[in-house]
Structure formats: structure tokens, C-alpha cells
ROMARTI-164919 format. One line per field, with one value per residue (C-alpha): residue in three letters; x, y, z. Coordinates in nm, 3 decimals, padded with zeros to 5 digits. Each point is the difference from the previous one (the first is absolute). Layout:
<nodes>
type	[ala,...]
x	[X,...]
y	[Y,...]
z	[Z,...]
</nodes>
This chain:
<nodes>
type	[met,gln,gly,val,pro,ile,ser,leu,trp,met,val,val,val,leu,ala,ile,ala,val,val,ile,pro,val,trp,thr,ala,thr,val,ile,met,arg,lys,ala,gly,phe,ser,pro,trp,trp,gly,leu,leu,asn,ala,ile,pro,val,val,ser,leu,ile,val,val,trp,val,phe,ala,phe,val,asp,trp,pro,asn,leu,pro,ala,lys,thr,thr,glu,glu,thr,thr,glu,asp,gly,thr,ala]
x	[09.575,-00.355,-00.014,-00.151,00.063,00.206,-00.176,00.110,-00.274,00.159,00.342,-00.100,-00.181,00.301,00.233,-00.159,-00.073,00.396,00.081,-00.222,00.098,00.399,-00.028,-00.201,00.270,00.258,-00.165,-00.027,00.366,00.128,-00.181,00.080,00.350,00.102,00.105,-00.290,00.129,-00.139,-00.339,00.099,-00.054,-00.413,-00.012,00.118,-00.359,00.154,00.322,-00.212,-00.187,00.369,00.131,-00.332,00.056,00.328,00.021,-00.298,00.272,00.312,00.110,-00.107,00.322,-00.250,-00.146,00.137,00.239,-00.226,00.068,00.001,00.018,-00.336,00.079,-00.181,-00.104,00.269,00.218,00.174,-00.041]
y	[07.775,00.109,00.237,00.317,00.262,00.304,00.292,00.383,00.038,-00.306,00.130,00.347,-00.208,-00.192,00.334,00.182,-00.318,00.009,00.354,00.115,-00.212,00.059,00.347,00.025,-00.241,00.223,00.312,-00.146,-00.163,00.382,00.147,-00.276,00.053,-00.296,-00.040,00.020,-00.251,-00.255,00.106,-00.188,-00.338,00.059,-00.125,-00.292,-00.202,-00.191,00.192,00.337,-00.226,-00.056,00.362,00.154,-00.240,00.083,00.393,-00.020,-00.146,00.185,00.360,00.249,00.305,00.314,-00.119,00.138,-00.296,-00.163,00.066,-00.230,00.259,00.251,00.315,00.230,00.358,00.150,-00.187,-00.209,-00.413]
z	[07.871,00.116,00.300,00.119,-00.239,00.220,-00.093,00.097,00.310,00.143,-00.053,00.148,00.344,00.092,-00.044,00.257,00.238,-00.050,00.067,00.247,00.278,-00.124,00.022,00.343,00.124,-00.121,00.145,00.341,-00.052,-00.014,00.257,00.254,-00.088,-00.203,-00.388,-00.200,-00.199,00.264,-00.164,-00.291,00.195,00.052,-00.389,00.127,00.192,00.236,00.086,00.027,00.318,00.159,-00.060,00.152,00.287,00.050,-00.043,00.244,00.285,-00.085,00.164,-00.275,-00.077,00.019,00.314,00.358,00.165,00.236,00.361,00.357,00.208,00.106,00.103,00.244,-00.086,00.081,-00.225,00.260,-00.019]
</nodes>
């Protein structure tokens, strides 16, 4: 079988291309209050786009809850 020879630099570049996005996604998920294991989905090309879209619209556990009431300066509704 004749193919493209795999060299060490190709393996290193591929590893960096996978590790950096997964690592950054796990850090963001941890800060947002989700399990860092969700970051592993960032290694799957199409799934990563779906995960980013879903997490953009869900309520994040580490953020305060949104309230529909506006309060005045003295704290009353």
C-alpha cells in the first residue's frame, strides 16, 4: 500500500489541534458550572458546533438567576 508517510511532526500538529480546543472547552465548562467532561465533545467536529449552540442558550448554573421584576432604588418592586 502506497500512502502518505506519517511523520512525527504530523502527529504533534494533530495532537495540538485536538488538545487545545478540548482543554479550552473544559476550562470554560468548569467556569460555567457544567461538568468539564462536556469539553471532550469539542473533539468531534459537527458535535462541537451543536454543543456550542446548545450551551449558548441554556441557563448557566454559575450565573445568578434572571428575574423578571425590576426593583427601584429603595429595593421595592
